DRENDREN-505787 format. One record per residue (C-alpha): residue number from 0; residue in three letters; chain; x, y, z. Coordinates in steps of 0.5 Angstrom, whole numbers. Layout:
{r NUM; 'Ala'; 'A'; {X; Y; Z}}
...
This chain:
{r 0; 'Met'; 'A'; {28; -41; -25}}
{r 1; 'Ile'; 'A'; {25; -38; -19}}
{r 2; 'Leu'; 'A'; {30; -36; -13}}
{r 3; 'Asn'; 'A'; {28; -34; -6}}
{r 4; 'Arg'; 'A'; {32; -27; -7}}
{r 5; 'Tyr'; 'A'; {27; -23; -4}}
{r 6; 'Ile'; 'A'; {26; -20; 3}}
{r 7; 'Ile'; 'A'; {20; -17; 7}}
{r 8; 'Ile'; 'A'; {20; -11; 12}}
{r 9; 'Thr'; 'A'; {14; -11; 16}}
{r 10; 'Pro'; 'A'; {13; -4; 21}}
{r 11; 'Ala'; 'A'; {8; -6; 26}}
{r 12; 'Lys'; 'A'; {5; -2; 32}}
{r 13; 'Asn'; 'A'; {0; -5; 36}}
{r 14; 'Glu'; 'A'; {-2; -11; 31}}
{r 15; 'Ala'; 'A'; {-2; -17; 37}}
{r 16; 'Gln'; 'A'; {-10; -18; 34}}
{r 17; 'Phe'; 'A'; {-7; -19; 27}}
{r 18; 'Ile'; 'A'; {0; -21; 26}}
{r 19; 'Glu'; 'A'; {0; -28; 27}}
{r 20; 'Lys'; 'A'; {-5; -29; 21}}
{r 21; 'Thr'; 'A'; {1; -25; 17}}
{r 22; 'Ile'; 'A'; {6; -29; 20}}
{r 23; 'Asn'; 'A'; {3; -36; 19}}
{r 24; 'Ser'; 'A'; {2; -34; 11}}
{r 25; 'Val'; 'A'; {9; -32; 10}}
{r 26; 'Ile'; 'A'; {12; -38; 14}}
{r 27; 'Asn'; 'A'; {7; -43; 9}}
{r 28; 'Gln'; 'A'; {10; -40; 3}}
{r 29; 'Thr'; 'A'; {12; -44; -2}}
{r 30; 'Val'; 'A'; {18; -40; -4}}
{r 31; 'Lys'; 'A'; {21; -37; 3}}
{r 32; 'Pro'; 'A'; {24; -30; 3}}
{r 33; 'Leu'; 'A'; {32; -29; 5}}
{r 34; 'Ala'; 'A'; {30; -25; 11}}
{r 35; 'Trp'; 'A'; {24; -22; 14}}
{r 36; 'Ile'; 'A'; {25; -16; 18}}
{r 37; 'Ile'; 'A'; {19; -14; 23}}
{r 38; 'Val'; 'A'; {20; -8; 26}}
{r 39; 'Asp'; 'A'; {16; -7; 32}}
{r 40; 'Asp'; 'A'; {15; 1; 32}}
{r 41; 'Gly'; 'A'; {14; 2; 40}}
{r 42; 'Ser'; 'A'; {8; -3; 41}}
{r 43; 'Ser'; 'A'; {4; -2; 48}}
{r 44; 'Asp'; 'A'; {1; -9; 47}}
{r 45; 'Ser'; 'A'; {4; -16; 46}}
{r 46; 'Thr'; 'A'; {6; -15; 38}}
{r 47; 'Ser'; 'A'; {14; -17; 40}}
{r 48; 'Glu'; 'A'; {12; -23; 44}}
{r 49; 'Ile'; 'A'; {8; -26; 39}}
{r 50; 'Val'; 'A'; {14; -25; 34}}
{r 51; 'Lys'; 'A'; {19; -28; 39}}
{r 52; 'Lys'; 'A'; {15; -34; 39}}
{r 53; 'Tyr'; 'A'; {17; -35; 31}}
{r 54; 'Thr'; 'A'; {24; -32; 31}}
{r 55; 'Asp'; 'A'; {28; -38; 34}}
{r 56; 'Thr'; 'A'; {24; -43; 30}}
{r 57; 'Tyr'; 'A'; {25; -39; 23}}
{r 58; 'Ser'; 'A'; {32; -36; 22}}
{r 59; 'Tyr'; 'A'; {30; -32; 17}}
{r 60; 'Ile'; 'A'; {25; -28; 21}}
{r 61; 'Gln'; 'A'; {28; -22; 25}}
{r 62; 'Leu'; 'A'; {25; -18; 30}}
{r 63; 'Val'; 'A'; {27; -10; 31}}
{r 64; 'Gln'; 'A'; {24; -6; 37}}
{r 65; 'Arg'; 'A'; {24; 1; 37}}
{r 66; 'Glu'; 'A'; {23; 6; 42}}
{r 67; 'Lys'; 'A'; {15; 7; 44}}
{r 68; 'Asn'; 'A'; {12; 13; 41}}
{r 69; 'Asp'; 'A'; {5; 14; 43}}
{r 70; 'Ser'; 'A'; {3; 17; 36}}
{r 71; 'Arg'; 'A'; {1; 13; 30}}
{r 72; 'Asn'; 'A'; {3; 16; 24}}
{r 73; 'Phe'; 'A'; {6; 15; 17}}
{r 74; 'Gly'; 'A'; {13; 19; 18}}
{r 75; 'Ser'; 'A'; {14; 14; 24}}
{r 76; 'Lys'; 'A'; {12; 8; 19}}
{r 77; 'Val'; 'A'; {17; 10; 14}}
{r 78; 'Phe'; 'A'; {23; 11; 19}}
{r 79; 'Ala'; 'A'; {21; 4; 22}}
{r 80; 'Ile'; 'A'; {22; 1; 15}}
{r 81; 'Arg'; 'A'; {29; 5; 14}}
{r 82; 'Glu'; 'A'; {31; 1; 21}}
{r 83; 'Gly'; 'A'; {29; -5; 18}}
{r 84; 'Phe'; 'A'; {33; -4; 12}}
{r 85; 'Lys'; 'A'; {39; -3; 16}}
{r 86; 'Glu'; 'A'; {39; -10; 18}}
{r 87; 'Ile'; 'A'; {40; -13; 11}}
{r 88; 'Asn'; 'A'; {45; -8; 9}}
{r 89; 'Glu'; 'A'; {50; -14; 6}}
{r 90; 'Leu'; 'A'; {45; -18; 4}}
{r 91; 'Glu'; 'A'; {44; -19; -4}}
{r 92; 'Tyr'; 'A'; {37; -19; -6}}
{r 93; 'Asp'; 'A'; {33; -17; -12}}
{r 94; 'Phe'; 'A'; {26; -16; -9}}
{r 95; 'Tyr'; 'A'; {23; -12; -3}}
{r 96; 'Cys'; 'A'; {16; -13; 0}}
{r 97; 'Asn'; 'A'; {13; -8; 4}}
{r 98; 'Leu'; 'A'; {8; -12; 8}}
{r 99; 'Asp'; 'A'; {3; -10; 13}}
{r 100; 'Ala'; 'A'; {2; -14; 20}}
{r 101; 'Asp'; 'A'; {-5; -15; 19}}
{r 102; 'Val'; 'A'; {-6; -19; 12}}
{r 103; 'Ser'; 'A'; {-6; -26; 10}}
{r 104; 'Phe'; 'A'; {-6; -30; 3}}
{r 105; 'Glu'; 'A'; {-5; -36; 0}}
{r 106; 'Pro'; 'A'; {2; -40; 0}}
{r 107; 'Asn'; 'A'; {3; -39; -7}}
{r 108; 'Tyr'; 'A'; {3; -32; -6}}
{r 109; 'Phe'; 'A'; {10; -30; -7}}
{r 110; 'Glu'; 'A'; {12; -35; -12}}
{r 111; 'Thr'; 'A'; {6; -33; -17}}
{r 112; 'Leu'; 'A'; {9; -25; -16}}
{r 113; 'Leu'; 'A'; {16; -28; -17}}
{r 114; 'Lys'; 'A'; {14; -31; -24}}
{r 115; 'Lys'; 'A'; {10; -25; -26}}
{r 116; 'Tyr'; 'A'; {17; -21; -25}}
{r 117; 'Asp'; 'A'; {20; -26; -29}}
{r 118; 'Glu'; 'A'; {15; -25; -35}}
{r 119; 'Asp'; 'A'; {16; -17; -35}}
{r 120; 'Pro'; 'A'; {23; -14; -34}}
{r 121; 'Ile'; 'A'; {20; -7; -33}}
{r 122; 'Leu'; 'A'; {15; -9; -28}}
{r 123; 'Gly'; 'A'; {17; -5; -22}}
{r 124; 'Ile'; 'A'; {12; -6; -17}}
{r 125; 'Cys'; 'A'; {6; -11; -16}}
{r 126; 'Gly'; 'A'; {2; -14; -11}}
{r 127; 'Gly'; 'A'; {-5; -18; -10}}
{r 128; 'Arg'; 'A'; {-12; -15; -10}}
{r 129; 'Val'; 'A'; {-14; -13; -3}}
{r 130; 'Tyr'; 'A'; {-20; -15; 0}}
{r 131; 'Asp'; 'A'; {-22; -11; 7}}
{r 132; 'Leu'; 'A'; {-26; -14; 13}}
{r 133; 'Val'; 'A'; {-32; -10; 13}}
{r 134; 'Asp'; 'A'; {-38; -12; 18}}
{r 135; 'Gly'; 'A'; {-35; -19; 18}}
{r 136; 'Lys'; 'A'; {-35; -20; 10}}
{r 137; 'Phe'; 'A'; {-29; -19; 6}}
{r 138; 'Ile'; 'A'; {-30; -13; 1}}
{r 139; 'Glu'; 'A'; {-26; -12; -5}}
{r 140; 'Gln'; 'A'; {-22; -5; -5}}
{r 141; 'Lys'; 'A'; {-24; -1; -11}}
{r 142; 'Ser'; 'A'; {-18; 2; -15}}
{r 143; 'Ser'; 'A'; {-15; 1; -22}}
{r 144; 'Asp'; 'A'; {-11; -5; -24}}
{r 145; 'Glu'; 'A'; {-4; -1; -24}}
{r 146; 'Ser'; 'A'; {-5; 2; -17}}
{r 147; 'Val'; 'A'; {-2; -3; -12}}
{r 148; 'Ala'; 'A'; {-5; -3; -5}}
{r 149; 'Gly'; 'A'; {0; 0; 0}}
{r 150; 'Pro'; 'A'; {0; -6; 5}}
{r 151; 'Val'; 'A'; {3; -11; 0}}
{r 152; 'Gln'; 'A'; {7; -7; -5}}
{r 153; 'Phe'; 'A'; {12; -11; -8}}
{r 154; 'Phe'; 'A'; {18; -8; -11}}
{r 155; 'Arg'; 'A'; {24; -10; -16}}
{r 156; 'Lys'; 'A'; {30; -7; -12}}
{r 157; 'Lys'; 'A'; {32; -3; -18}}
{r 158; 'Cys'; 'A'; {25; 1; -18}}
{r 159; 'Tyr'; 'A'; {25; 2; -11}}
{r 160; 'Glu'; 'A'; {32; 5; -11}}
{r 161; 'Glu'; 'A'; {31; 9; -17}}
{r 162; 'Ile'; 'A'; {25; 12; -13}}
{r 163; 'Asp'; 'A'; {29; 13; -7}}
{r 164; 'Gly'; 'A'; {24; 9; -3}}
{r 165; 'Tyr'; 'A'; {19; 11; 1}}
{r 166; 'Gln'; 'A'; {19; 18; 3}}
{r 167; 'Pro'; 'A'; {16; 20; 10}}
{r 168; 'Ser'; 'A'; {10; 25; 10}}
{r 169; 'Pro'; 'A'; {6; 28; 16}}
{r 170; 'Ile'; 'A'; {-1; 26; 12}}
{r 171; 'Gly'; 'A'; {1; 19; 9}}
{r 172; 'Leu'; 'A'; {0; 17; 2}}
{r 173; 'Val'; 'A'; {7; 14; 2}}
{r 174; 'Asp'; 'A'; {5; 8; -2}}
{r 175; 'Ala'; 'A'; {1; 12; -7}}
{r 176; 'Ile'; 'A'; {7; 17; -9}}
{r 177; 'Ala'; 'A'; {12; 11; -9}}
{r 178; 'Glu'; 'A'; {8; 8; -15}}
{r 179; 'Val'; 'A'; {6; 14; -19}}
{r 180; 'Thr'; 'A'; {14; 16; -18}}
{r 181; 'Ala'; 'A'; {15; 9; -21}}
{r 182; 'Arg'; 'A'; {11; 10; -27}}
{r 183; 'Met'; 'A'; {14; 17; -28}}
{r 184; 'Lys'; 'A'; {21; 13; -29}}
{r 185; 'Gly'; 'A'; {18; 8; -34}}
{r 186; 'Trp'; 'A'; {16; 2; -29}}
{r 187; 'Glu'; 'A'; {10; -1; -30}}
{r 188; 'Thr'; 'A'; {6; -2; -23}}
{r 189; 'Lys'; 'A'; {0; -7; -23}}
{r 190; 'Thr'; 'A'; {-5; -11; -18}}
{r 191; 'Phe'; 'A'; {-6; -18; -21}}
{r 192; 'Thr'; 'A'; {-13; -19; -19}}
{r 193; 'Asp'; 'A'; {-13; -27; -19}}
{r 194; 'Val'; 'A'; {-8; -26; -13}}
{r 195; 'Leu'; 'A'; {-12; -25; -7}}
{r 196; 'Val'; 'A'; {-10; -22; 0}}
{r 197; 'Lys'; 'A'; {-15; -21; 6}}
{r 198; 'His'; 'A'; {-14; -15; 10}}
{r 199; 'His'; 'A'; {-16; -16; 17}}
{r 200; 'Arg'; 'A'; {-19; -9; 18}}
{r 201; 'Lys'; 'A'; {-22; -4; 13}}
{r 202; 'Met'; 'A'; {-17; 1; 10}}
{r 203; 'Ser'; 'A'; {-15; 7; 14}}
{r 204; 'Ser'; 'A'; {-20; 4; 20}}
{r 205; 'Ala'; 'A'; {-15; 5; 25}}
{r 206; 'Asn'; 'A'; {-17; 10; 30}}
{r 207; 'Asn'; 'A'; {-22; 13; 25}}
{r 208; 'Thr'; 'A'; {-29; 13; 23}}
{r 209; 'Asn'; 'A'; {-33; 13; 16}}
{r 210; 'Tyr'; 'A'; {-34; 20; 16}}
{r 211; 'Thr'; 'A'; {-26; 22; 18}}
{r 212; 'Ile'; 'A'; {-24; 17; 13}}
{r 213; 'Ala'; 'A'; {-28; 20; 7}}
{r 214; 'Leu'; 'A'; {-26; 27; 9}}
{r 215; 'Arg'; 'A'; {-19; 25; 9}}
{r 216; 'Glu'; 'A'; {-20; 22; 2}}
{r 217; 'Gly'; 'A'; {-22; 28; -1}}
{r 218; 'Arg'; 'A'; {-16; 31; 2}}
{r 219; 'Thr'; 'A'; {-11; 26; -1}}
{r 220; 'Asp'; 'A'; {-14; 27; -8}}
{r 221; 'Tyr'; 'A'; {-12; 34; -7}}
{r 222; 'His'; 'A'; {-5; 33; -4}}
{r 223; 'Leu'; 'A'; {-4; 28; -10}}
{r 224; 'Gly'; 'A'; {-6; 33; -15}}
{r 225; 'Tyr'; 'A'; {-12; 30; -18}}
{r 226; 'His'; 'A'; {-16; 34; -23}}
{r 227; 'Pro'; 'A'; {-22; 36; -20}}
{r 228; 'Ile'; 'A'; {-26; 32; -26}}
{r 229; 'Trp'; 'A'; {-23; 26; -24}}
{r 230; 'His'; 'A'; {-24; 27; -16}}
{r 231; 'Ile'; 'A'; {-31; 28; -18}}
{r 232; 'Leu'; 'A'; {-32; 22; -22}}
{r 233; 'Arg'; 'A'; {-28; 18; -16}}
{r 234; 'Ser'; 'A'; {-33; 21; -11}}
{r 235; 'Phe'; 'A'; {-39; 19; -15}}
{r 236; 'Glu'; 'A'; {-37; 12; -16}}
{r 237; 'Arg'; 'A'; {-36; 11; -8}}
{r 238; 'Ile'; 'A'; {-43; 14; -7}}
{r 239; 'Val'; 'A'; {-46; 8; -4}}
{r 240; 'Thr'; 'A'; {-40; 7; 0}}
{r 241; 'Ala'; 'A'; {-41; 8; 8}}
{r 242; 'Pro'; 'A'; {-43; 13; 9}}
{r 243; 'Ile'; 'A'; {-48; 13; 3}}
{r 244; 'Ile'; 'A'; {-48; 19; -1}}
{r 245; 'Leu'; 'A'; {-46; 23; 5}}
{r 246; 'Gly'; 'A'; {-39; 20; 4}}
{r 247; 'Ser'; 'A'; {-38; 23; -3}}
{r 248; 'Ile'; 'A'; {-41; 30; 0}}
{r 249; 'Leu'; 'A'; {-35; 30; 5}}
{r 250; 'Arg'; 'A'; {-30; 28; 0}}
{r 251; 'Thr'; 'A'; {-31; 33; -4}}
{r 252; 'Phe'; 'A'; {-32; 38; 1}}
{r 253; 'Ser'; 'A'; {-25; 36; 4}}
{r 254; 'Phe'; 'A'; {-22; 37; -3}}
{r 255; 'Ala'; 'A'; {-26; 44; -4}}
{r 256; 'Lys'; 'A'; {-23; 46; 2}}
{r 257; 'Cys'; 'A'; {-16; 45; 1}}
{r 258; 'Tyr'; 'A'; {-17; 49; -6}}
{r 259; 'Trp'; 'A'; {-20; 55; -2}}
{r 260; 'Val'; 'A'; {-15; 55; 4}}
{r 261; 'Lys'; 'A'; {-9; 54; -2}}
{r 262; 'Glu'; 'A'; {-6; 48; 2}}
{r 263; 'Lys'; 'A'; {1; 47; 0}}
{r 264; 'Arg'; 'A'; {1; 40; -3}}
{r 265; 'Ile'; 'A'; {6; 35; -1}}
{r 266; 'Val'; 'A'; {8; 33; -9}}
{r 267; 'Asp'; 'A'; {11; 38; -14}}
{r 268; 'Ala'; 'A'; {9; 40; -21}}
{r 269; 'Glu'; 'A'; {12; 35; -25}}
{r 270; 'Phe'; 'A'; {8; 30; -21}}
{r 271; 'Ile'; 'A'; {2; 33; -21}}
{r 272; 'Asn'; 'A'; {3; 34; -29}}
{r 273; 'Phe'; 'A'; {4; 27; -30}}
{r 274; 'Ile'; 'A'; {-2; 24; -25}}
{r 275; 'Arg'; 'A'; {-7; 29; -29}}
{r 276; 'Lys'; 'A'; {-4; 26; -36}}
{r 277; 'Glu'; 'A'; {-6; 19; -33}}
{r 278; 'Glu'; 'A'; {-13; 21; -31}}
{r 279; 'Leu'; 'A'; {-15; 25; -37}}
{r 280; 'Lys'; 'A'; {-12; 19; -41}}
{r 281; 'Lys'; 'A'; {-17; 15; -37}}
{r 282; 'Ile'; 'A'; {-23; 20; -38}}
{r 283; 'Arg'; 'A'; {-22; 19; -46}}
{r 284; 'Val'; 'A'; {-22; 12; -45}}
{r 285; 'Lys'; 'A'; {-28; 12; -41}}
{r 286; 'Leu'; 'A'; {-32; 17; -46}}
{r 287; 'Lys'; 'A'; {-30; 13; -52}}
{r 288; 'Ser'; 'A'; {-33; 6; -49}}
{r 289; 'Leu'; 'A'; {-39; 10; -47}}
{r 290; 'Phe'; 'A'; {-40; 13; -54}}
{r 291; 'Arg'; 'A'; {-38; 7; -58}}
{r 292; 'Lys'; 'A'; {-43; 4; -63}}
{r 293; 'Pro'; 'A'; {-45; -3; -61}}
């Protein structure tokens, strides 16, 4: 039996342009959350005013306001999430969703994912397939089915507690680290491709150009400990992603530069060993499929 034993925490900073889409998606769910804490992380726009329009009507929606901070950074996002958890200390729940304030989805979104949890006791993190809004069209994010997009990571509570939750990082990657750590501890992580999520801005597009995004992706691959072969394969797969060809060159340049200057990674050796074993396994599977006789 599906119960609404889930909570949502949404860190929001200057999301006035999008947050009402997210609010309408949640209030129209067939299975409502026990609580939805929206943490306004010091917005300078009308984000909090928009949320306040709904808090009186929908008792499960609560607004928490943090002091204004001019910077947009991933450490601040984690601290905003932790602030949200303080509001549900005494609430009994089984699932937690980190939900960004710029996404929308169908009314049966959470009901569908809760059913997936009912069917799989070792499923620790799940979510729908995210489509980014690029030049007026929604384009599918390219990622493996075991990788769950950060804007919609939906956790089993026990899994979130076992990985010690999101950890602040000056360069981000909190969602990637969370899902890899979950798999290290024996949990499954899965994106359900038939469950769609619209992300109303291109991933990582806030205050970034396609060039800076490409450079950051190369640095991301390095900091997560990706094997050089795996990085090159990923970079080649994205050769047609804007900026075409140059984007792949910039990714690999950034990746190689981190090696050259011996930049200290944000993950430890155990994490790197685990993720490289996963990558090498995937490479072997791809090679077998290429050379398999028809």
